[in-house]
VOROLO-128011 format. One record per residue (C-alpha): residue in one letter; y, z negated, x. Coordinates in steps of 0.1 Angstrom, whole numbers, plus 2048, in hexadecimal, padded with zeros to 3 digits. Example, Ala and Ser with C-alpha at 12.3 -4.5 7.8 and 13.67 -1.06 7.14 Angstrom:
// VOROLO-128011
(atom "a", (7D3, 7B2, 87B))
(atom "s", (7F5, 7B9, 889))
***
This chain:
// VOROLO-128011
(atom "x", (210, 96F, 1E9))
(atom "x", (218, 988, 205))
(atom "x", (236, 993, 1F2))
(atom "x", (245, 970, 1F3))
(atom "x", (241, 96D, 219))
(atom "x", (253, 98D, 21F))
(atom "x", (270, 983, 20B))
(atom "x", (273, 962, 21F))
(atom "x", (272, 974, 240))
(atom "x", (28C, 98D, 235))
(atom "x", (2A2, 970, 229))
(atom "x", (29F, 95E, 24B))
(atom "x", (2A8, 97E, 25D))
(atom "x", (2C7, 982, 249))
(atom "x", (2D1, 95E, 24F))
(atom "x", (2CB, 961, 275))
(atom "x", (2DD, 981, 277))
(atom "x", (2FB, 972, 267))
(atom "x", (2FC, 955, 27F))
(atom "x", (2FB, 96C, 29E))
(atom "x", (319, 981, 292))
(atom "x", (330, 962, 290))
(atom "x", (32C, 95A, 2B6))
(atom "x", (33F, 96E, 2D2))
(atom "x", (32A, 98E, 2D4))
(atom "x", (30C, 977, 2DB))
(atom "x", (31B, 96D, 2FE))
(atom "x", (31F, 948, 2F5))
(atom "x", (344, 946, 301))
(atom "x", (363, 938, 2EF))
(atom "x", (386, 946, 2FA))
(atom "x", (3A0, 92B, 2FD))
(atom "x", (38A, 90E, 307))
(atom "x", (396, 910, 32C))
(atom "x", (373, 918, 338))
(atom "x", (369, 939, 346))
(atom "x", (34A, 944, 332))
(atom "x", (335, 962, 32A))
(atom "x", (348, 982, 32D))
(atom "x", (36A, 971, 330))
(atom "x", (380, 97D, 34C))
(atom "x", (393, 95D, 34B))
(atom "x", (39A, 940, 334))
(atom "x", (3BA, 92C, 334))
(atom "x", (3C0, 91E, 357))
(atom "x", (39D, 928, 362))
(atom "x", (3A5, 948, 373))
(atom "x", (385, 94C, 386))
(atom "x", (398, 94B, 3A7))
(atom "x", (3AE, 969, 39F))
(atom "x", (3D0, 96C, 3AF))
(atom "x", (3ED, 984, 3AC))
(atom "x", (3E5, 990, 3CF))
(atom "x", (3C2, 99B, 3C2))
(atom "x", (3D3, 9AF, 3A7))
(atom "x", (3E8, 9C1, 3C1))
(atom "x", (407, 9AC, 3C1))
(atom "x", (416, 999, 3DE))
(atom "x", (41A, 979, 3CC))
(atom "x", (422, 967, 3AC))
(atom "x", (40F, 953, 392))
(atom "x", (3F2, 965, 37F))
(atom "x", (3E7, 959, 35D))
(atom "x", (3CC, 961, 343))
(atom "x", (3D4, 976, 324))
(atom "x", (3CE, 969, 301))
(atom "x", (3AD, 97C, 2FC))
(atom "x", (39D, 96F, 31C))
(atom "x", (394, 992, 325))
(atom "x", (3AF, 999, 33F))
(atom "x", (3CB, 98B, 354))
(atom "x", (3F0, 986, 34C))
(atom "x", (403, 993, 36B))
(atom "x", (426, 991, 35D))
(atom "x", (42E, 975, 376))
(atom "x", (41F, 987, 394))
(atom "x", (438, 997, 3AC))
(atom "x", (439, 9AE, 3C9))
(atom "x", (44D, 999, 3E3))
(atom "x", (45B, 9AB, 402))
(atom "x", (457, 996, 423))
(atom "x", (475, 99B, 439))
(atom "x", (490, 9A1, 41F))
(atom "x", (49F, 97F, 425))
(atom "x", (496, 972, 402))
(atom "x", (47B, 959, 3FA))
(atom "x", (466, 96A, 3DE))
(atom "x", (445, 963, 3CE))
(atom "x", (42E, 94F, 3E3))
(atom "x", (443, 952, 403))
(atom "x", (44A, 932, 416))
(atom "x", (468, 941, 426))
(atom "x", (477, 963, 42D))
(atom "x", (48A, 96A, 44E))
(atom "x", (4A8, 953, 44D))
(atom "x", (4A1, 946, 42B))
(atom "x", (48D, 927, 432))
(atom "x", (48E, 91B, 40E))
(atom "x", (4A4, 8FD, 419))
(atom "x", (489, 8F0, 430))
(atom "x", (491, 8E0, 453))
(atom "x", (47E, 8D3, 471))
(atom "x", (483, 8B0, 464))
(atom "x", (472, 8B9, 443))
(atom "x", (453, 8C2, 457))
(atom "x", (453, 8A0, 46B))
(atom "x", (467, 8AA, 48A))
(atom "x", (486, 899, 497))
(atom "x", (49B, 8B8, 49A))
(atom "x", (49C, 8DC, 4A6))
(atom "x", (49E, 8FE, 496))
(atom "x", (484, 909, 47C))
(atom "x", (47B, 92E, 478))
(atom "x", (466, 943, 460))
(atom "x", (444, 951, 46A))
(atom "x", (441, 977, 46A))
(atom "x", (42B, 978, 44A))
(atom "x", (444, 962, 436))
(atom "x", (427, 94C, 42C))
(atom "x", (42E, 92F, 445))
(atom "x", (448, 921, 45D))
(atom "x", (44C, 926, 482))
(atom "x", (451, 902, 491))
(atom "x", (453, 90D, 4B5))
(atom "x", (479, 904, 4B5))
(atom "x", (474, 8E1, 4A6))
(atom "x", (474, 8C3, 4BD))
(atom "x", (46D, 89E, 4BF))
(atom "x", (484, 883, 4CF))
(atom "x", (47A, 87A, 4F3))
(atom "x", (48F, 85A, 4F3))
(atom "x", (49B, 840, 4DA))
(atom "x", (4C1, 83F, 4D9))
(atom "x", (4DD, 854, 4E6))
(atom "x", (4EE, 844, 504))
(atom "x", (4D1, 82F, 510))
(atom "x", (4CB, 830, 535))
(atom "x", (4AF, 828, 54C))
(atom "x", (4A5, 82C, 571))
(atom "x", (488, 840, 57E))
(atom "x", (48A, 837, 5A2))
(atom "x", (4AD, 842, 5AC))
(atom "x", (4AF, 85B, 58F))
(atom "x", (4C5, 850, 572))
(atom "x", (4B7, 85C, 551))
(atom "x", (4CF, 85D, 533))
(atom "x", (4C4, 862, 50F))
(atom "x", (4D9, 87F, 502))
(atom "x", (4DA, 895, 4E3))
(atom "x", (4D0, 8B9, 4EB))
(atom "x", (4DD, 8D8, 4DA))
(atom "x", (4BC, 8D7, 4C6))
(atom "x", (4C7, 8B6, 4B7))
(atom "x", (4AB, 8A3, 4C8))
(atom "x", (4B0, 886, 4E1))
(atom "x", (4A2, 88D, 504))
(atom "x", (4A6, 87C, 526))
(atom "x", (4BE, 88D, 53D))
(atom "x", (4BA, 886, 562))
(atom "x", (4D5, 87F, 57C))
(atom "x", (4CB, 87B, 5A1))
(atom "x", (4E0, 85D, 5AC))
(atom "x", (4D7, 863, 5D1))
(atom "x", (4EB, 884, 5D0))
(atom "x", (50B, 86F, 5D2))
(atom "x", (4FD, 855, 5EA))
(atom "x", (4F8, 83D, 5CD))
(atom "x", (4DB, 82A, 5BF))
(atom "x", (4CE, 826, 59B))
(atom "x", (4D5, 802, 590))
(atom "x", (4C1, 7F7, 572))
(atom "x", (4CD, 7D3, 574))
(atom "x", (4ED, 7E0, 563))
(atom "x", (4EE, 7E6, 53E))
(atom "x", (4EF, 803, 53A))
(atom "x", (4DE, 80E, 55A))
(atom "x", (4F4, 823, 571))
(atom "x", (4F8, 834, 592))
(atom "x", (50D, 81F, 5AA))
(atom "x", (516, 81E, 5CF))
(atom "x", (505, 800, 5DF))
(atom "x", (51D, 7E3, 5E0))
(atom "x", (51F, 7BD, 5DE))
(atom "x", (526, 7AF, 5BB))
(atom "x", (541, 794, 5B9))
(atom "x", (530, 785, 59A))
(atom "x", (510, 786, 587))
(atom "x", (515, 78B, 561))
(atom "x", (528, 7A9, 556))
(atom "x", (541, 79F, 53B))
(atom "x", (540, 77A, 542))
(atom "x", (562, 768, 540))
(atom "x", (568, 745, 54C))
(atom "x", (586, 72E, 54F))
(atom "x", (58F, 720, 571))
(atom "x", (5AB, 709, 567))
(atom "x", (5C5, 71F, 558))
(atom "x", (5B7, 73E, 568))
(atom "x", (59F, 756, 555))
(atom "x", (583, 764, 56B))
(atom "x", (573, 784, 55E))
(atom "x", (554, 794, 56C))
(atom "x", (554, 7BA, 566))
(atom "x", (550, 7DC, 576))
(atom "x", (575, 7E2, 575))
(atom "x", (574, 7FF, 58D))
(atom "x", (557, 810, 57B))
(atom "x", (545, 813, 59C))
(atom "x", (526, 7FF, 592))
(atom "x", (532, 7E0, 5A4))
(atom "x", (53C, 7C0, 593))
(atom "x", (55E, 7B2, 59C))
(atom "x", (570, 792, 593))
(atom "x", (592, 796, 583))
(atom "x", (5A8, 777, 582))
(atom "x", (5C3, 774, 568))
(atom "x", (5DC, 757, 569))
(atom "x", (5DE, 74E, 544))
(atom "x", (5FA, 735, 54B))
(atom "x", (611, 751, 558))
(atom "x", (617, 75A, 533))
(atom "x", (62C, 73E, 524))
(atom "x", (618, 729, 50C))
(atom "x", (5F6, 736, 515))
(atom "x", (5D7, 725, 523))
(atom "x", (5B4, 730, 52D))
(atom "x", (59E, 728, 50E))
(atom "x", (579, 723, 516))
(atom "x", (571, 717, 4F3))
(atom "x", (56C, 73C, 4EB))
(atom "x", (550, 751, 4F9))
(atom "x", (55A, 763, 50E))
(atom "x", (578, 74F, 519))
(atom "x", (59A, 75E, 513))
(atom "x", (5BF, 758, 519))
(atom "x", (5CC, 748, 4F9))
(atom "x", (5EB, 735, 4EC))
(atom "x", (5EC, 710, 4F5))
(atom "x", (5EC, 6F6, 4DA))
(atom "x", (60C, 6E8, 4CB))
(atom "x", (604, 6C4, 4D4))
(atom "x", (609, 6B8, 4B0))
(atom "x", (5E6, 6AA, 4AC))
(atom "x", (5C4, 6A5, 4BE))
(atom "x", (5B8, 6C5, 4AD))
(atom "x", (5D6, 6D9, 4BA))
(atom "x", (5DB, 6C7, 4DB))
(atom "x", (5F0, 6D4, 4F8))
(atom "x", (5D6, 6DB, 513))
(atom "x", (5DE, 6D2, 537))
(atom "x", (5D2, 6EC, 550))
(atom "x", (5D8, 6F0, 575))
(atom "x", (5E3, 6CD, 57A))
(atom "x", (602, 6C6, 566))
(atom "x", (619, 6CE, 549))
(atom "x", (63B, 6C3, 53D))
(atom "x", (648, 6C3, 519))
(atom "x", (66C, 6BC, 513))
(atom "x", (685, 6BF, 4F6))
(atom "x", (6A2, 6AF, 4E4))
(atom "x", (692, 6A3, 4C4))
(atom "x", (66E, 694, 4C7))
(atom "x", (66B, 68C, 4A1))
(atom "x", (675, 6B0, 498))
(atom "x", (65C, 6BF, 4B1))
(atom "x", (63E, 6A9, 4A8))
(atom "x", (630, 696, 48A))
(atom "x", (61C, 677, 483))
(atom "x", (5F7, 67C, 481))
(atom "x", (5E7, 65C, 48E))
(atom "x", (5E9, 636, 48E))
(atom "x", (5DF, 624, 4AE))
(atom "x", (5EB, 601, 4A6))
(atom "x", (5C8, 5F3, 49E))
(atom "x", (5B6, 606, 4B9))
(atom "x", (5A4, 5F4, 4D6))
(atom "x", (5BA, 5F0, 4F5))
(atom "x", (5D7, 603, 4E5))
(atom "x", (5FC, 5F9, 4E5))
(atom "x", (60A, 5FB, 4C1))
(atom "x", (627, 60E, 4B3))
(atom "x", (636, 616, 491))
(atom "x", (61C, 625, 479))
(atom "x", (631, 644, 471))
(atom "x", (63E, 64D, 494))
(atom "x", (637, 670, 4A1))
(atom "x", (620, 677, 4BF))
(atom "x", (617, 694, 4D5))
(atom "x", (5F3, 699, 4E2))
(atom "x", (5E7, 6A8, 502))
(atom "x", (5C2, 6B1, 50C))
(atom "x", (5B9, 6AB, 530))
(atom "x", (598, 6B4, 540))
(atom "x", (591, 69E, 55E))
(atom "x", (579, 6A0, 57B))
(atom "x", (56A, 682, 58C))
(atom "x", (585, 66D, 59D))
(atom "x", (5A1, 681, 58E))
(atom "x", (5C0, 66D, 583))
(atom "x", (5D6, 676, 566))
(atom "x", (5FA, 669, 565))
(atom "x", (611, 66B, 547))
(atom "x", (636, 664, 548))
(atom "x", (654, 667, 531))
(atom "x", (675, 669, 542))
(atom "x", (68C, 674, 525))
(atom "x", (69F, 65C, 50F))
(atom "x", (682, 658, 4F5))
(atom "x", (672, 635, 4F3))
(atom "x", (64C, 63C, 4F2))
(atom "x", (62A, 62D, 4F4))
(atom "x", (614, 63F, 50E))
(atom "x", (5EE, 640, 508))
(atom "x", (5CF, 650, 517))
(atom "x", (5B2, 650, 4FF))
(atom "x", (58D, 65B, 502))
(atom "x", (57D, 679, 4F2))
(atom "x", (56A, 66F, 4D3))
(atom "x", (557, 68F, 4CE))
(atom "x", (570, 69D, 4B6))
(atom "x", (58E, 69A, 4CD))
(atom "x", (5A1, 679, 4C8))
(atom "x", (5A2, 678, 4A2))
(atom "x", (58F, 657, 49F))
(atom "x", (5AB, 643, 4AF))
(atom "x", (591, 629, 4B9))
(atom "x", (59E, 61E, 4DB))
(atom "x", (5B5, 625, 4F9))
(atom "x", (5AB, 627, 51D))
(atom "x", (5CE, 61D, 528))
(atom "x", (5EC, 617, 512))
(atom "x", (60F, 60A, 519))
(atom "x", (632, 606, 50A))
(atom "x", (649, 605, 528))
(atom "x", (669, 602, 515))
(atom "x", (685, 61A, 51D))
(atom "x", (678, 623, 53F))
(atom "x", (657, 635, 53B))
(atom "x", (65D, 64A, 55B))
(atom "x", (645, 634, 56D))
(atom "x", (62A, 63F, 555))
(atom "x", (606, 635, 550))
(atom "x", (5E8, 63F, 565))
(atom "x", (5C3, 644, 55D))
(atom "x", (5A9, 64A, 578))
(atom "x", (589, 65C, 56E))
(atom "x", (568, 64F, 57C))
(atom "x", (555, 66C, 56C))
(atom "x", (55C, 68F, 561))
(atom "x", (56B, 68C, 53E))
(atom "x", (585, 698, 525))
(atom "x", (5A1, 680, 51C))
(atom "x", (5BE, 682, 504))
(atom "x", (5E1, 678, 50D))
(atom "x", (5F5, 66C, 4EF))
(atom "x", (61B, 667, 4F2))
(atom "x", (628, 656, 4D3))
(atom "x", (64C, 64D, 4CA))
(atom "x", (64E, 627, 4C7))
(atom "x", (664, 62A, 4A8))
(atom "x", (661, 641, 48A))
(atom "x", (687, 647, 48D))
(atom "x", (68E, 645, 4B3))
(atom "x", (6B0, 647, 4C4))
(atom "x", (6B4, 65A, 4DA))
(atom "x", (69A, 676, 4D2))
(atom "x", (69B, 68A, 4F2))
(atom "x", (67B, 68B, 506))
(atom "x", (66D, 697, 527))
(atom "x", (647, 691, 529))
(atom "x", (633, 69A, 548))
(atom "x", (60D, 698, 54A))
(atom "x", (5FE, 69C, 56C))
(atom "x", (5DA, 69E, 578))
(atom "x", (5D6, 693, 59C))
(atom "x", (5B4, 69B, 5AC))
(atom "x", (5A5, 685, 5C7))
(atom "x", (5AF, 697, 5E7))
(atom "x", (5B2, 683, 606))
(atom "x", (5D3, 68A, 617))
(atom "x", (5E6, 693, 5F7))
(atom "x", (5FB, 674, 5F8))
(atom "x", (5EC, 664, 5D9))
(atom "x", (5D3, 648, 5D9))
(atom "x", (5B7, 654, 5C2))
(atom "x", (598, 642, 5B7))
(atom "x", (580, 63F, 5D4))
(atom "x", (59D, 63F, 5EE))
(atom "x", (5A9, 61F, 5FF))
(atom "x", (5C9, 630, 60A))
(atom "x", (5DA, 652, 60B))
(atom "x", (5F9, 656, 620))
(atom "x", (5FD, 67C, 61B))
(atom "x", (5EC, 687, 63B))
(atom "x", (5CA, 689, 64B))
(atom "x", (5D3, 679, 66C))
(atom "x", (5C3, 65A, 67B))
(atom "x", (5D5, 63D, 68C))
(atom "x", (5F1, 638, 672))
(atom "x", (5DF, 61E, 65D))
(atom "x", (5CE, 637, 645))
(atom "x", (5B2, 64B, 654))
(atom "x", (5A9, 670, 650))
(atom "x", (590, 665, 635))
(atom "x", (5A9, 650, 622))
(atom "x", (59C, 62E, 62D))
(atom "x", (5B2, 612, 63A))
(atom "x", (5AF, 60F, 660))
(atom "x", (5A9, 5ED, 670))
(atom "x", (5C8, 5D8, 676))
(atom "x", (5DD, 5EA, 65B))
(atom "x", (5E8, 5E2, 638))
(atom "x", (5EF, 5FF, 620))
(atom "x", (601, 5FC, 5FF))
(atom "x", (60F, 613, 5E4))
(atom "x", (603, 631, 5D0))
(atom "x", (60D, 646, 5EE))
(atom "x", (601, 62F, 609))
(atom "x", (619, 61E, 620))
(atom "x", (605, 60F, 63D))
(atom "x", (612, 5F6, 656))
(atom "x", (602, 5DF, 670))
(atom "x", (5F5, 5C0, 65D))
(atom "x", (60A, 5A1, 662))
(atom "x", (62A, 5B3, 66C))
(atom "x", (64B, 5B8, 659))
(atom "x", (650, 593, 650))
(atom "x", (669, 58D, 66C))
(atom "x", (67E, 5A4, 682))
(atom "x", (674, 59A, 6A5))
(atom "x", (653, 595, 6B7))
(atom "x", (63C, 579, 6AF))
(atom "x", (62A, 56E, 690))
(atom "x", (634, 585, 673))
(atom "x", (646, 59E, 689))
(atom "x", (652, 5B5, 693))
(atom "x", (665, 5C8, 678))
(atom "x", (652, 5E7, 66A))
(atom "x", (660, 607, 678))
(atom "x", (66A, 620, 65D))
(atom "x", (677, 644, 65C))
(atom "x", (684, 658, 63E))
(atom "x", (66C, 658, 620))
(atom "x", (662, 647, 600))
(atom "x", (650, 626, 603))
(atom "x", (63F, 60C, 5ED))
(atom "x", (63D, 5E9, 5FD))
(atom "x", (62E, 5C9, 5F0))
(atom "x", (641, 5A9, 5FB))
(atom "x", (627, 592, 5EB))
(atom "x", (61D, 578, 604))
(atom "x", (63A, 57E, 61C))
(atom "x", (64F, 561, 628))
(atom "x", (673, 559, 61D))
(atom "x", (683, 55C, 640))
(atom "x", (6A6, 567, 636))
(atom "x", (6B6, 555, 618))
(atom "x", (6DB, 55D, 61C))
(atom "x", (6EE, 579, 62D))
(atom "x", (710, 579, 63E))
(atom "x", (723, 593, 651))
(atom "x", (736, 5B3, 648))
(atom "x", (726, 5B5, 626))
(atom "x", (732, 592, 61B))
(atom "x", (72A, 56D, 61D))
(atom "x", (70C, 559, 611))
(atom "x", (6FC, 577, 5FF))
(atom "x", (6DC, 56B, 5EE))
(atom "x", (6B9, 575, 5F7))
(atom "x", (6A3, 557, 5F1))
(atom "x", (681, 566, 5EB))
(atom "x", (667, 576, 602))
(atom "x", (675, 591, 618))
(atom "x", (668, 5AF, 62C))
(atom "x", (67A, 5BF, 649))
(atom "x", (67A, 5E3, 656))
(atom "x", (68A, 5F2, 675))
(atom "x", (69B, 614, 671))
(atom "x", (6AA, 62A, 68D))
(atom "x", (6CA, 63A, 682))
(atom "x", (6DA, 656, 697))
(atom "x", (6FF, 652, 6A0))
(atom "x", (715, 65E, 683))
(atom "x", (6F9, 660, 66A))
(atom "x", (6F7, 64E, 648))
(atom "x", (6D9, 637, 63F))
(atom "x", (6D3, 633, 619))
(atom "x", (6BA, 61E, 607))
(atom "x", (6B3, 626, 5E2))
(atom "x", (69E, 610, 5CB))
(atom "x", (685, 627, 5B9))
(atom "x", (675, 60D, 5A3))
(atom "x", (68E, 5FC, 58C))
(atom "x", (674, 5E6, 57C))
(atom "x", (669, 5D7, 59D))
(atom "x", (672, 5B2, 5A5))
(atom "x", (696, 5A7, 5A8))
(atom "x", (69E, 5AF, 5CC))
(atom "x", (6BB, 5B0, 5E5))
(atom "x", (6BC, 5CD, 5FD))
(atom "x", (6CD, 5C6, 61E))
(atom "x", (6D6, 5D9, 63D))
(atom "x", (6DB, 5C4, 65D))
(atom "x", (6E4, 5CF, 680))
(atom "x", (6D6, 5B4, 697))
(atom "x", (6B1, 5AB, 697))
(atom "x", (6BA, 58A, 6A8))
(atom "x", (6D2, 581, 68C))
(atom "x", (6C7, 591, 66C))
(atom "x", (6D8, 578, 655))
(atom "x", (6FA, 57A, 668))
(atom "x", (6FD, 5A0, 66D))
(atom "x", (6FB, 5AD, 649))
(atom "x", (70B, 5D0, 648))
(atom "x", (701, 5DA, 624))
(atom "x", (6F4, 5C6, 607))
(atom "x", (6EC, 5CC, 5E2))
(atom "x", (6D9, 5B7, 5C9))
(atom "x", (6E1, 5CB, 5A9))
(atom "x", (6D9, 5F0, 5AB))
(atom "x", (6C7, 5E8, 5CB))
(atom "x", (6D5, 606, 5DE))
(atom "x", (6E7, 603, 600))
(atom "x", (6F5, 61A, 61B))
(atom "x", (702, 617, 63E))
(atom "x", (714, 62F, 655))
(atom "x", (70D, 62D, 67A))
(atom "x", (730, 62D, 689))
(atom "x", (725, 61D, 6AA))
(atom "x", (726, 63D, 6BC))
(atom "x", (701, 63A, 6C7))
(atom "x", (6DF, 63A, 6B8))
(atom "x", (6D9, 618, 6A9))
(atom "x", (6BC, 605, 69B))
(atom "x", (6C4, 5F2, 67B))
(atom "x", (6AF, 5DC, 665))
(atom "x", (6A8, 5E0, 640))
(atom "x", (69D, 5C0, 62D))
(atom "x", (68D, 5C0, 60A))
(atom "x", (693, 59C, 5FF))
(atom "x", (68B, 58B, 5DE))
(atom "x", (6AB, 57F, 5CE))
(atom "x", (69A, 560, 5BF))
(atom "x", (680, 54B, 5D0))
(atom "x", (665, 55A, 5B8))
(atom "x", (671, 57E, 5BC))
(atom "x", (655, 591, 5CD))
(atom "x", (63E, 5AF, 5C8))
(atom "x", (63D, 5D5, 5CB))
(atom "x", (65E, 5E5, 5D4))
(atom "x", (661, 60B, 5D5))
(atom "x", (67E, 61B, 5E8))
(atom "x", (689, 63B, 5F9))
(atom "x", (699, 63A, 61C))
(atom "x", (6B0, 657, 625))
(atom "x", (6C3, 65F, 645))
(atom "x", (6DC, 67B, 642))
(atom "x", (6F8, 68A, 658))
(atom "x", (719, 68C, 646))
***
């Protein structure tokens, strides 16, 4: 029985001894499992904190050998700091910065260096920007600060003392600047405006910090206007006039277009025959279009004095120019004599369009001379504008039209350029009811004979016998120096049918006719009496119904 137990114990011992020999020297470690165990020096990447430096090298990458009982130092190295070559674990070496810059380290610029141990960088030469953008300026009291790039590559404020030159720092300018104190002529630098045909530019043209106005006459260059449809305004070519969208713009008061062939110069774009208050024309006839900007009480006058037969129109702005062709403000076909023109008077500031259209699509003749004129309300300019009762071309009182362009008591004023005379005179030559004759000197006059009496029906004397003048008549007295020539010229060929007479005796107007004309209505008389003489000019209706406005020019000349 004892013998059997011994055999079992010996068998167990043999078995246990065999198991112990298959483990790693009874340490419980397994090389290659990446865990540092037992007597292992290292295992895989688990180096137990060992480095090349601990093994006497200056850098490199240490590894574990295959048996886990030592280190593999084949990748360790002995780098030399200061040889200018980045080796091993060096971050840099002298000038070799391993392609690293200040910017890589979060700075805006500057010069990076290597630390003395080659293990880190020296950033003392790196810098950060002190301002946002190069060229920006600002004022610190009277010191001008300018954002400038430094040699380091960073932006920093550079100071300039404005007071050193007797200047101030002005931050109201963009950019801010040092400037000598001065009075600006304008407010907004770079602003350009149109004043009629003149371009007004606000700028620091002298570079002294002061804003000056520069005026450019755009119209001095042929075909140009000041165009304020652009921002800023500029001098630009005028329109051709061939349509509302390419209209010829009237600036600085007036413009004249003339040529020999209207149909070759302009085309047909519009039809006005069915428009409200518009005189009709042929559907395919050519037209020229003008744009006119009017102030309150301005008057626009359009005339055609060439051979072309036209229809003259002034039309309102429809928001897109005049393309709608909806209506006319004024419109007229004056036949072959459009030199009298049409007139439109503005009661508010507005833009209007002047359209001059050939009456026929194939007109003869084709030569044209078109003038568009803007006449502002100016008392004393010799034109009766809206709001004026009269305007005789001066600002004097006591002549019938006052200094404020109102008709003075006891006077009657007629005509576009006012002719004023004492009310109730000019109907007869002598004193009494309707007299005396109205005294005239050289000038151009418009006179209305409506309501005057028919006091002189026939004329006899040096000019002929029983010369007719059966309608209302007006009489004027003219002083003619000895030897001078008196001439009367009718300037309104569409006025009523009149006879123009010169008589020499106030007491016998009908019997002392010295000159007479009832066709072209122009007469002349030479003073051969040897002394200054008063003669009498009579504007007389040829027929009993002939009366109205008569325009004429009176000249006295020395031969």
